[in-house]
DRENVEXDREN-203505 format. One record per residue: residue in one letter; x, y, z of N, C-alpha, C, CB in turn. Coordinates in steps of 0.001 Angstrom, whole numbers, m for minus. Glycine has a CB too. Example, Ala and Ser with C-alpha at 12.3 -4.5 7.8 and 13.67 -1.06 7.14 Angstrom:
2
PT   rest       n.u       n.v       n.w      ca.u      ca.v      ca.w       c.u       c.v       c.w      cb.u      cb.v      cb.w
PT      A     13190     m5690      7800     12300     m4500      7800     13200     m3300      7800     11308     m4473      9046
PT      S     12850     m2250      7080     13670     m1060      7140     12900        30      7870     14084      m598      5725
END
This chain:
166
PT   rest       n.u       n.v       n.w      ca.u      ca.v      ca.w       c.u       c.v       c.w      cb.u      cb.v      cb.w
PT      M    m63154     67160     29354    m64161     67113     30394    m63476     66827     31720    m65240     66049     30081
PT      E    m63828     67578     32728    m63168     67400     34019    m63718     66179     34759    m63337     68657     34880
PT      Q    m62858     65548     35506    m63219     64374     36293    m63794     64829     37630    m61990     63442     36507
PT      I    m65016     64429     37929    m65654     64807     39187    m65679     63584     40088    m67098     65366     38955
PT      Y    m65303     63793     41337    m65298     62719     42332    m65892     63247     43631    m63856     62171     42565
PT      F    m66797     62487     44219    m67254     62759     45575    m67886     61497     46132    m68259     63946     45608
PT      D    m68010     61480     47425    m68645     60326     48060    m69606     60809     49130    m67588     59370     48667
PT      E    m70525     59929     49487    m71485     60230     50539    m71839     58944     51257    m72753     60911     49966
PT      I    m72074     59070     52557    m72381     57906     53380    m73813     58009     53870    m71399     57789     54573
PT      H    m74527     56891     53762    m75918     56821     54209    m76060     55647     55168    m76898     56676     52998
PT      R    m76599     55918     56324    m76813     54890     57335    m78231     54357     57203    m76561     55447     58765
PT      R    m78369     53052     57269    m79684     52426     57208    m80469     52779     58462    m79562     50891     57052
PT      K    m81719     53169     58279    m82577     53519     59411    m82926     52269     60210    m83863     54224     58927
PT      L    m83030     52428     61517    m83353     51318     62403    m84825     50968     62257    m83016     51665     63871
PT      D    m85119     49713     61968    m86509     49284     61869    m86798     48252     62957    m86812     48701     60460
PT      G    m88030     47824     63044    m88441     46891     64090    m87699     45569     64046    m89904     46634     63988
PT      K    m87418     45086     62847    m86702     43813     62691    m85299     43896     63284    m86621     43421     61205
PT      N    m84579     44985     62982    m83218     45143     63523    m83217     45319     65029    m82528     46331     62876
PT      V    m84168     46076     65556    m84259     46248     67011    m84510     44897     67675    m85386     47254     67382
PT      F    m85412     44110     67092    m85710     42790     67642    m84474     41895     67614    m86856     42134     66864
PT      L    m83761     41881     66490    m82566     41028     66378    m81457     41466     67328    m82044     41041     64945
PT      K    m81270     42773     67476    m80249     43262     68411    m80599     42898     69847    m80088     44781     68283
PT      T    m81873     43023     70198    m82323     42631     71535    m82118     41142     71746    m83800     42998     71743
PT      L    m82437     40348     70737    m82261     38901     70823    m80792     38526     71002    m82823     38227     69575
PT      I    m79891     39228     70314    m78452     38961     70461    m78006     39239     71892    m77631     39821     69469
PT      I    m78421     40377     72434    m78018     40728     73800    m78595     39741     74811    m78469     42156     74144
PT      L    m79890     39455     74679    m80527     38544     75629    m80022     37116     75489    m82027     38572     75448
PT      G    m79576     36735     74303    m79022     35398     74113    m77574     35300     74565    m79127     34997     72664
PT      C    m76860     36396     74481    m75441     36398     74836    m75224     36218     76339    m74791     37694     74375
PT      I    m76047     36852     77145    m75849     36825     78598    m75955     35406     79158    m76872     37731     79285
PT      P    m77063     34670     78928    m77113     33306     79486    m76093     32369     78848    m78505     32725     79309
PT      L    m75788     32579     77576    m74791     31735     76922    m73408     31947     77534    m74752     32025     75417
PT      C    m73072     33198     77846    m71782     33485     78503    m71702     32820     79873    m71577     35008     78649
PT      V    m72770     32932     80640    m72783     32315     81973    m72657     30806     81852    m74073     32683     82738
PT      L    m73396     30200     80915    m73355     28755     80729    m71965     28292     80301    m74393     28325     79695
PT      V    m71364     28969     79335    m70031     28602     78855    m68998     28805     79954    m69655     29424     77610
PT      F    m69138     29881     80720    m68190     30158     81804    m68252     29068     82874    m68479     31534     82435
PT      L    m69472     28638     83210    m69621     27621     84262    m69242     26224     83792    m71047     27608     84768
PT      L    m69584     25884     82562    m69333     24525     82077    m68027     24397     81290    m70483     24077     81212
PT      G    m67369     25504     81016    m66162     25482     80183    m64906     25060     80907    m65942     26818     79600
PT      G    m64972     24928     82207    m63779     24544     82953    m62708     25601     82843    m63245     23212     82463
PT      P    m61450     25180     82648    m60351     26147     82583    m60443     27101     81373    m59030     25403     82537
PT      L    m61123     26678     80321    m61255     27523     79135    m62522     28377     79165    m61250     26663     77886
PT      G    m63242     28350     80274    m64520     29049     80372    m64431     30537     80087    m65094     28849     81726
PT      V    m63396     31189     80609    m63243     32633     80397    m62977     32924     78925    m62098     33198     81271
PT      A    m62115     32136     78296    m61801     32339     76881    m63026     32076     76005    m60641     31427     76454
PT      L    m63785     31033     76327    m64987     30738     75552    m66047     31824     75736    m65556     29376     75956
PT      A    m66194     32334     76952    m67149     33412     77208    m66735     34677     76441    m67245     33706     78732
PT      A    m65431     34945     76398    m64949     36091     75622    m65246     35894     74134    m63431     36296     75843
PT      G    m65134     34665     73654    m65458     34360     72259    m66931     34591     71958    m65086     32920     71934
PT      V    m67790     34220     72910    m69229     34443     72742    m69524     35941     72685    m70026     33779     73895
PT      I    m68885     36713     73552    m69093     38171     73565    m68594     38795     72256    m68364     38817     74778
PT      Y    m67448     38345     71771    m66931     38862     70510    m67881     38515     69353    m65520     38296     70237
PT      G    m68400     37299     69339    m69348     36886     68302    m70618     37724     68332    m69700     35415     68464
PT      A    m71112     38015     69534    m72301     38859     69664    m72008     40275     69167    m72783     38895     71131
PT      Y    m70839     40797     69482    m70441     42130     69024    m70344     42167     67502    m69095     42541     69655
PT      F    m69771     41123     66901    m69643     41027     65451    m71021     41019     64793    m68855     39764     65060
PT      L    m71940     40222     65315    m73301     40177     64777    m74020     41515     64955    m74100     39063     65455
PT      F    m73802     42139     66084    m74416     43436     66382    m73996     44479     65340    m74023     43908     67807
PT      L    m72708     44497     64987    m72220     45440     63987    m72789     45160     62604    m70713     45401     63933
PT      R    m73007     43909     62279    m73547     43533     60968    m74980     44022     60774    m73496     42021     60796
PT      L    m75659     44313     61855    m77045     44782     61761    m77141     46299     61605    m77820     44350     62991
PT      S    m76013     47002     61550    m75997     48465     61393    m75093     48866     60229    m75521     49151     62700
PT      P    m75482     48521     58995    m74600     48861     57870    m74708     50327     57472    m74923     47988     56671
PT      E    m73619     50833     56937    m73588     52151     56306    m73222     51912     54855    m72565     53138     57017
PT      Y    m73872     52637     53968    m73576     52500     52548    m72875     53765     52061    m74872     52235     51731
PT      E    m71772     53573     51359    m71035     54695     50800    m71204     54666     49290    m69527     54644     51201
PT      Y    m71704     55776     48749    m71841     55934     47310    m70675     56788     46832    m73221     56578     46927
PT      I    m69870     56248     45948    m68699     56936     45435    m68941     57234     43960    m67400     56087     45641
PT      Y    m69028     58508     43632    m69278     58935     42253    m67961     59343     41613    m70300     60110     42204
PT      T    m67675     58742     40455    m66480     59089     39704    m66827     59113     38221    m65324     58089     39991
PT      G    m66961     60289     37657    m67147     60448     36220    m68254     59618     35612    m65903     60127     35541
PT      G    m69419     59609     36202    m70556     58891     35646    m70814     57529     36269    m70359     58723     34199
PT      E    m69839     56966     36930    m70018     55661     37567    m70235     55836     39058    m68802     54751     37306
PT      V    m71053     54953     39635    m71315     54972     41072    m70895     53632     41649    m72821     55267     41376
PT      D    m69956     53667     42570    m69561     52472     43319    m70310     52498     44639    m68001     52409     43547
PT      I    m70862     51364     45015    m71569     51275     46296    m70811     50288     47173    m73072     50830     46104
PT      D    m70353     50787     48329    m69639     49980     49316    m70494     49875     50565    m68244     50589     49647
PT      V    m70318     48794     51306    m70952     48665     52612    m69859     48750     53662    m71759     47326     52736
PT      I    m70163     49450     54752    m69212     49613     55851    m69891     49114     57115    m68745     51110     56004
PT      Y    m69240     48195     57807    m69744     47668     59072    m68868     48170     60199    m69787     46119     59059
PT      G    m69456     48802     61180    m68722     49229     62363    m67614     50217     62096    m68156     48059     63032
PT      K    m67736     51012     61061    m66747     52026     60692    m65352     51431     60455    m66672     53086     61777
PT      S    m65284     50117     60194    m63965     49522     59998    m63919     48553     58823    m63538     48809     61250
PT      S    m64914     47746     58661    m64903     46724     57624    m65647     47233     56392    m65536     45412     58139
PT      R    m64986     47241     55235    m65562     47783     54007    m65525     46716     52914    m64800     49060     53554
PT      R    m66585     46719     52088    m66632     45769     50990    m67365     46407     49812    m67322     44448     51427
PT      R    m66834     46254     48616    m67476     46776     47408    m68637     45857     47050    m66458     46887     46218
PT      L    m69823     46441     46869    m71003     45659     46552    m71311     45653     45061    m72186     46186     47315
PT      I    m71282     46833     44452    m71641     46918     43040    m71075     48208     42460    m73184     46856     42849
PT      T    m70803     48176     41177    m70446     49378     40427    m71517     49581     39373    m69014     49263     39779
PT      I    m72154     50742     39413    m73208     51055     38453    m72593     51920     37358    m74422     51782     39143
PT      K    m72511     51356     36153    m71969     52068     34997    m73126     52537     34127    m70990     51165     34182
PT      P    m73045     53748     33588    m74172     54291     32819    m74612     53406     31658    m73810     55643     32290
PT      R    m73688     52746     30994    m74064     51913     29845    m74833     50650     30262    m72813     51515     29064
PT      Q    m74772     50286     31549    m75485     49112     32040    m76862     49447     32601    m74665     48425     33098
PT      V    m77154     50738     32779    m78414     51152     33387    m79516     51152     32336    m78281     52549     34034
PT      E    m80593     50419     32624    m81746     50393     31741    m82830     51366     32195    m82309     48990     31664
PT      F    m82845     51652     33491    m83887     52527     34015    m83445     53059     35374    m85249     51777     34127
PT      M    m83817     54318     35657    m83625     54890     36987    m84806     55810     37270    m82260     55664     37093
PT      G    m85432     55615     38426    m86569     56443     38812    m86803     56388     40309    m87823     56005     38072
PT      K    m87724     57213     40779    m88037     57290     42206    m88616     55965     42701    m89028     58442     42481
PT      T    m88200     55560     43893    m88629     54289     44461    m90131     54261     44716    m87882     54015     45752
PT      D    m90677     55319     45294    m92095     55301     45641    m92993     55204     44411    m92447     56541     46433
PT      R    m92504     55597     43261    m93306     55586     42050    m93113     54321     41224    m92979     56787     41217
PT      Y    m91890     53772     41180    m91586     52710     40226    m91239     51355     40840    m90468     53141     39378
PT      F    m90989     51273     42130    m90510     50017     42717    m91518     48886     42564    m90191     50217     44187
PT      A    m92774     49137     42905    m93787     48080     42838    m93938     47555     41408    m95140     48602     43356
PT      E    m93867     48437     40443    m94023     48053     39040    m92868     47177     38567    m94126     49295     38160
PT      Y    m91643     47575     38868    m90480     46848     38371    m90160     45603     39195    m89281     47760     38352
PT      K    m90611     45574     40434    m90368     44394     41279    m91096     43162     40724    m90825     44670     42732
PT      K    m92197     43368     40055    m93009     42267     39530    m92489     41721     38204    m94434     42725     39356
PT      R    m91559     42408     37578    m91064     41944     36282    m90364     40600     36415    m90110     42974     35672
PT      K    m90600     39744     35439    m90048     38382     35469    m88559     38347     35120    m90816     37489     34504
PT      D    m88056     39360     34405    m86656     39333     33987    m85687     39835     35057    m86490     40154     32747
PT      I    m86199     40363     36162    m85340     40810     37266    m84894     39578     38052    m86090     41836     38202
PT      Q    m83570     39369     38144    m83052     38180     38805    m82612     38434     40239    m81905     37631     38023
PT      K    m82239     39686     40562    m81804     40019     41920    m82376     41365     42321    m80261     40035     42023
PT      I    m82753     41487     43590    m83160     42763     44165    m82165     43092     45261    m84634     42717     44717
PT      L    m81450     44212     45113    m80417     44619     46062    m80837     45931     46715    m79032     44766     45358
PT      D    m80918     45938     48030    m81349     47128     48753    m80150     47756     49467    m82472     46780     49766
PT      F    m79649     48845     48917    m78541     49596     49500    m79016     50987     49899    m77357     49690     48508
PT      S    m80287     51094     50263    m80868     52393     50594    m80817     52623     52096    m82318     52487     50086
PT      D    m81224     53825     52489    m81291     54126     53918    m82625     53706     54527    m81066     55612     54149
PT      G    m83497     53124     53728    m84775     52626     54223    m85949     53549     53954    m84677     52383     55677
PT      N    m85694     54775     53515    m86753     55734     53238    m87179     55584     51777    m86283     57191     53539
PT      K    m88370     55050     51553    m88838     54767     50195    m89245     56022     49427    m90004     53814     50248
PT      T    m89487     57130     50120    m89934     58336     49420    m88778     59132     48818    m90715     59220     50367
PT      T    m87571     58985     49347    m86439     59744     48822    m85478     58886     48007    m85693     60396     49956
PT      G    m85701     57596     47968    m84784     56703     47284    m85055     56582     45799    m84842     55361     47905
PT      Y    m84163     55871     45127    m84271     55623     43697    m84126     54138     43428    m83212     56423     42917
PT      V    m84773     53687     42373    m84643     52321     41904    m83890     52374     40575    m86050     51623     41753
PT      V    m82911     51476     40424    m82106     51417     39212    m82115     49977     38721    m80644     51925     39464
PT      I    m82366     49797     37437    m82255     48471     36845    m80944     48426     36084    m83474     48145     35909
PT      V    m80082     47512     36525    m78742     47380     35966    m78632     46022     35301    m77648     47556     37060
PT      N    m78129     45995     34084    m77905     44745     33375    m76398     44534     33274    m78579     44758     31956
PT      S    m75857     43716     34184    m74416     43442     34158    m74204     41945     34034    m73709     43996     35434
PT      N    m73385     41567     33072    m73084     40155     32792    m74354     39356     32524    m72316     39531     33962
PT      H    m75283     39946     31806    m76558     39325     31439    m77414     38957     32639    m76306     38097     30619
PT      I    m77200     39624     33756    m78026     39449     34956    m78671     40789     35259    m77178     38929     36186
PT      K    m80004     40819     35276    m80706     42064     35578    m80903     42170     37077    m82067     42136     34841
PT      K    m80448     43311     37614    m80541     43562     39048    m81360     44818     39272    m79135     43699     39689
PT      L    m82231     44770     40244    m82980     45934     40668    m82291     46445     41925    m84504     45599     40921
PT      V    m81702     47627     41840    m80914     48188     42929    m81672     49362     43540    m79512     48634     42431
PT      L    m81852     49325     44851    m82450     50436     45584    m81331     51184     46287    m83529     49939     46605
PT      F    m81286     52504     46102    m80315     53301     46846    m80868     54694     47063    m78962     53363     46107
PT      S    m80234     55453     47938    m80734     56762     48379    m79704     57855     48117    m81094     56726     49875
PT      P    m79525     58229     46858    m78518     59247     46558    m78993     60644     46934    m78157     59207     45083
PT      S    m78038     61536     47126    m78369     62936     47371    m78790     63583     46048    m77157     63695     48007
PT      D    m79356     64766     46132    m79746     65503     44922    m78528     65787     44046    m80451     66825     45296
PT      R    m77396     66038     44681    m76157     66307     43942    m75766     65108     43079    m75014     66655     44916
PT      L    m75847     63914     43634    m75496     62701     42897    m76479     62465     41752    m75473     61483     43841
PT      V    m77746     62677     42003    m78754     62492     40958    m78506     63462     39801    m80175     62693     41533
PT      E    m78209     64707     40118    m77943     65702     39074    m76705     65336     38257    m77765     67091     39697
PT      Q    m75699     64746     38888    m74496     64330     38168    m74778     63132     37252    m73381     63981     39161
PT      L    m75719     62273     37642    m76027     61078     36849    m76931     61372     35656    m76678     60038     37726
PT      K    m77791     62364     35757    m78785     62642     34712    m78200     62748     33303    m79502     63915     35036
PT      P    m77118     63498     33094    m76594     63597     31717    m76108     62262     31151    m75455     64594     31676
PT      Y    m75647     61380     32007    m75146     60088     31540    m76274     59123     31217    m74231     59476     32581
PT      L    m77425     59279     31873    m78519     58322     31704    m79519     58743     30630    m79241     58137     33016
PT      R    m79590     60007     30330    m80472     60586     29310    m81880     60004     29362    m79883     60365     27928
PT      D    m82222     59138     28416    m83591     58622     28279    m83956     57595     29345    m83769     58004     26913
PT      N    m82979     57046     30050    m83248     56006     31041    m83619     56565     32395    m82058     55116     31184
PT      F    m83585     57891     32557    m83903     58511     33835    m85331     59059     33807    m82891     59636     34162
PT      K    m86126     58685     34797    m87506     59176     34930    m87673     59836     36280    m88535     58025     34760
PT      E    m88298     60995     36299    m88556     61705     37569    m89670     61056     38335    m88897     63169     37316
END
């Protein structure tokens, strides 16, 4: 069997909460920089630069991109901040998947289950095109939301067999 590998990047859609937080960061940074610059004495410029860097760091954290890496039945999900910082979030292995289905159809039902210990949202924010996956890894049941392309879904179907619902 040939080894298939591909990846895809999905950017989280901007919602009202993120716009509000980004605005708050900018509006909070300006007076804080002026205050630190005026009261910081000789270190005022360095402290103001630190405040600006901190605001920039927070700003980037509010715009994550998720990369889905498919390799022979397994899906690795990484988060990328500012096109530079990358971190592996989860690896979804077919033998750990208990269920996979469309988010708009199954999310409300599975979210209420008592055995789900974590809900992880790695989707682009669109509930109509996303999928919900229940993964049991290390005896911890996780409900994972993600937004794979049709190509990725078609590659996963043979590995999931009975656990995949349209």
